[in-house]
Each structure stands twice: as C-alpha cells, then as structure tokens.
C-alpha positions as CSV (number, residue, x, y, z in Angstrom):
1,X,139.1,97.6,47.4
2,X,136.3,95.2,48.7
3,X,138.8,94.1,51.7
4,X,138.6,97.8,52.9
5,X,135.2,98.0,51.6
6,X,134.3,95.2,54.1
7,X,136.2,96.0,56.8
8,X,134.3,99.6,56.8
9,X,131.0,98.0,56.6
10,X,131.4,96.0,59.6
11,X,132.8,99.0,61.3
12,X,129.5,101.0,60.8
13,X,127.6,98.1,62.0
14,X,129.0,97.5,65.1
15,X,129.0,94.3,64.4
16,X,130.4,91.7,66.8
17,X,129.1,88.5,65.6
18,X,130.0,87.9,62.2
19,X,130.0,85.0,59.3
20,X,131.5,84.7,56.1
21,X,130.4,81.7,54.1
22,X,133.5,81.0,51.3
23,X,136.6,82.2,53.2
24,X,139.1,81.2,49.9
25,X,142.5,82.4,51.4
26,X,141.1,84.8,53.9
27,X,142.1,88.0,52.7
28,X,138.1,89.1,53.3
29,X,138.5,87.4,56.7
30,X,141.5,89.2,57.5
31,X,139.9,92.8,56.9
32,X,137.1,91.9,58.6
33,X,139.0,90.4,61.5
34,X,140.6,93.6,61.9
35,X,137.9,95.7,62.0
36,X,136.2,93.2,64.5
37,X,139.5,94.3,66.7
38,X,137.7,97.8,67.1
39,X,134.1,96.2,67.6
40,X,135.2,93.7,70.1
41,X,133.5,90.9,68.1
42,X,134.5,87.1,66.4
43,X,134.3,86.1,63.0
44,X,133.3,82.9,61.8
45,X,133.9,81.7,58.5
46,X,133.3,78.3,56.4
47,X,135.3,77.3,53.2
48,X,134.7,73.9,51.4
49,X,137.8,73.6,49.9
50,X,140.8,72.1,52.2
51,X,143.5,73.5,50.2
52,X,142.1,76.7,50.5
53,X,141.1,76.6,54.1
54,X,144.3,75.5,55.5
55,X,146.0,78.2,53.6
56,X,143.2,80.8,55.3
57,X,144.7,79.4,58.3
58,X,147.9,80.2,57.7
59,X,147.1,83.8,56.8
60,X,144.9,84.4,59.6
61,X,147.5,83.3,61.9
62,X,150.0,85.4,60.3
63,X,147.6,88.5,60.9
64,X,147.8,87.6,64.3
65,X,144.0,86.9,64.6
66,X,143.7,83.4,65.3
67,X,141.8,84.1,68.5
68,X,139.5,86.4,66.9
69,X,138.8,84.6,63.7
70,X,137.2,80.8,63.7
71,X,137.8,79.2,60.5
72,X,135.5,76.0,59.7
73,X,136.1,73.5,57.1
74,X,132.9,72.3,55.0
75,X,129.6,73.0,53.2
76,X,128.4,75.8,54.8
77,X,124.8,74.4,53.3
78,X,125.1,71.6,55.6
79,X,127.0,73.6,58.7
80,X,125.0,76.9,58.8
81,X,121.8,74.9,60.9
82,X,124.9,74.3,63.2
83,X,126.1,77.6,64.2
84,X,124.9,79.9,66.8
85,X,123.1,83.4,66.3
86,X,122.5,85.7,65.7
87,X,124.8,87.6,63.4
88,X,125.2,91.0,63.1
89,X,127.0,91.0,59.5
90,X,127.0,88.0,57.1
91,X,129.8,88.3,54.1
92,X,128.3,85.8,51.6
93,X,131.3,85.1,49.0
94,X,130.2,81.4,48.0
95,X,128.6,79.4,45.3
96,X,126.2,81.9,43.8
97,X,123.7,79.3,43.1
98,X,123.7,78.8,46.5
99,X,122.1,82.4,48.2
100,X,118.5,81.6,48.0
101,X,119.3,78.3,50.5
102,X,122.2,80.3,52.6
103,X,119.1,83.6,53.0
104,X,116.6,80.8,54.0
105,X,118.6,79.5,56.2
106,X,120.1,82.8,58.1
107,X,116.3,84.8,58.0
108,X,114.6,84.8,60.4
109,X,116.6,82.9,63.3
110,X,120.4,83.5,62.3
111,X,120.3,87.5,61.5
112,X,119.4,89.7,63.7
113,X,117.4,92.5,63.6
114,X,119.5,95.6,62.3
115,X,122.1,92.8,61.0
116,X,123.4,93.2,57.4
117,X,123.9,90.8,54.6
118,X,126.4,91.6,51.8
119,X,126.6,89.4,48.7
120,X,130.1,89.8,46.6
121,X,130.2,89.8,43.0
122,X,126.2,91.2,42.7
123,X,127.1,92.8,39.5
124,X,129.4,90.5,37.9
125,X,127.5,87.5,38.4
126,X,124.2,89.1,38.8
127,X,123.0,86.3,36.4
128,X,124.0,83.3,38.8
129,X,122.2,85.0,41.6
130,X,119.1,86.3,39.9
131,X,116.9,84.5,42.1
132,X,118.6,85.6,44.9
133,X,119.0,89.5,44.1
134,X,115.0,89.2,43.2
135,X,114.7,87.7,46.8
136,X,116.4,90.0,48.8
137,X,114.8,93.2,46.8
138,X,111.0,92.4,47.2
139,X,111.2,91.1,50.7
140,X,109.5,92.8,53.3
141,X,111.8,92.6,55.8
142,X,114.9,93.6,54.2
143,X,116.1,97.0,52.6
144,X,118.8,96.3,49.7
145,X,121.0,98.2,47.4
146,X,123.4,96.7,44.6
147,X,126.7,99.0,44.5
148,X,129.7,98.8,42.9
149,X,132.4,99.5,44.9
150,X,135.2,98.9,43.0
151,X,135.5,97.6,39.1
152,X,132.6,95.4,38.5
153,X,132.2,93.1,40.9
154,X,129.6,95.0,43.0
155,X,127.6,94.4,46.4
156,X,124.5,93.5,47.1
157,X,123.8,94.8,50.8
158,X,120.5,93.9,52.8
159,X,120.0,95.5,55.9
160,X,117.0,93.4,58.0
161,X,114.8,96.3,59.4
162,X,114.5,96.2,63.0
163,X,110.5,96.1,63.0
164,X,108.7,94.1,60.3
C-alpha cells in the first residue's frame, strides 16, 4: 500500500522532477515511475548498498521504466550537492538519523516552492527521527503532517509553501 500511496502523491503533486533517497530493491521507484509516466516526469533515486542498487536496476528495467528512472549508486549525503534541482517531490527512505542533513541540503535550493518531502517510517521510527520531525513541524516555510497510510509505518509529509 505504501507504493500506491506514493503513486497517488506524485500524481496529485503533478511532480515532474522527483528524488528518492534509499532505493532498496526498487519497489517505491517503480510506483513513482509509473506515476511519472502520466506527469511526463523523471525520477532520480540513490542507493548506498551495491547489491540492492543492482537488484533495483533489474526491477526497474523489468517494469519498463529504465528511461524514466535514473538509478545512482552511492552515499546520498555526498551525492545530493551534485544533483540538479529543484525537485517537486522528494521521498526519503534511508538512514533516519540523516534526515536533518538531507533536509538542509534540499531546502531552500533543491526543493521547489510548492514541493513536497515525504519521509517513510515517521511513526514506526519516530524516535530516530525526532530531530527531523521537530525541524519540519516548526519550520516557517513548511506545512507538515504525519499520517498512517498503512499499518504503523507512517509518513511525514511536508509541503513547502510557495511564499515564505
């Protein structure tokens, strides 16, 4: 269900330039890639683990999305500065303790006004993400909610206001 939820969010946001941090085996990348078929957008996804990166590459190709999804292997903390933004939609599903760093690298230059950051496991791993959750809830440029879409994993959704 998390993949379907991301698919829906990407379409509702009319996202065309999407970033995913934490590809794993490509499940979320495929769901977002399918949504991007409709919005005519592209996804860049980063995975630090070589075996998961290769599995994701195969899965994305099998889904027929190789032209729509760019898969990068490496540490996202190091890779983010080189990526071209701004992004309309960002999905963070990697090291929970690193969320604050990801946010600071994305905002304000790499997240478009009106853009959305979706963070996975915001309920299940809230303790590990406490600093991030506090940062985005209190940030004057963002409207943030935490929701449970499936079971108890939860998503933290932060919308960057168009005017600050």
